[in-house]
C-alpha positions as CSV (number, residue, x, y, z in Angstrom):
1,X,20.7,1.9,8.8
2,X,19.9,4.7,6.4
3,X,21.2,7.3,8.9
4,X,24.4,5.4,9.4
5,X,25.0,5.3,5.6
6,X,24.3,9.0,5.4
7,X,26.6,9.7,8.3
8,X,29.4,7.7,6.6
9,X,28.8,9.5,3.2
10,X,28.7,12.9,4.8
11,X,31.9,12.1,6.8
12,X,33.6,11.0,3.6
13,X,32.6,14.1,1.8
14,X,33.5,16.4,4.7
15,X,30.0,17.7,5.1
16,X,29.1,18.3,8.8
17,X,26.3,20.2,10.4
18,X,23.7,19.6,7.7
19,X,21.8,16.9,9.7
20,X,20.5,18.0,13.1
21,X,22.2,16.1,15.8
22,X,21.9,15.8,19.6
23,X,25.5,15.4,20.4
24,X,28.3,17.9,21.2
25,X,29.8,17.9,17.7
26,X,29.6,21.5,16.4
27,X,29.1,22.0,12.7
28,X,32.2,22.5,10.7
29,X,32.4,26.1,9.3
30,X,35.7,26.1,7.3
31,X,35.7,26.3,3.5
32,X,36.0,22.9,1.7
33,X,38.6,24.2,-0.7
34,X,41.3,24.9,1.9
35,X,41.0,21.4,3.5
36,X,43.9,19.1,2.6
37,X,41.6,16.1,2.0
38,X,39.2,17.8,-0.5
39,X,40.5,16.0,-3.5
40,X,40.5,12.6,-1.7
41,X,36.9,13.2,-0.7
42,X,35.9,14.0,-4.3
43,X,37.6,10.9,-5.5
44,X,35.9,8.8,-2.8
45,X,32.5,10.3,-3.7
46,X,33.1,9.5,-7.4
47,X,34.2,5.9,-6.6
48,X,31.2,5.3,-4.3
49,X,28.8,6.7,-7.0
50,X,30.4,4.5,-9.7
51,X,30.3,1.5,-7.4
52,X,26.6,1.9,-6.6
53,X,25.7,2.5,-10.3
54,X,27.6,-0.6,-11.3
55,X,25.8,-2.7,-8.7
56,X,22.4,-1.4,-9.8
57,X,23.3,-2.1,-13.5
58,X,24.5,-5.6,-12.6
59,X,21.3,-6.3,-10.7
60,X,19.2,-5.0,-13.6
61,X,21.0,-7.2,-16.1
62,X,20.8,-10.2,-13.8
63,X,17.1,-9.8,-13.3
64,X,16.5,-9.4,-17.0
65,X,18.4,-12.5,-17.9
66,X,16.7,-14.4,-15.0
67,X,13.2,-13.4,-16.2
68,X,13.8,-14.3,-19.9
């Protein structure tokens, strides 16, 4: 499952060709700044990071309250 999550994350960020693959998908060589969806990918990366940090914080607080 870890590779699937990394594939989704790299596809969201527009990063291709950094993980060796055995398919016919060539690495993307264009600059990130000229792509139309660059800002959307940055926002998606920020939202994903904020979501995972919020979940980890919620779990930490829940465990603390449960163990007290």
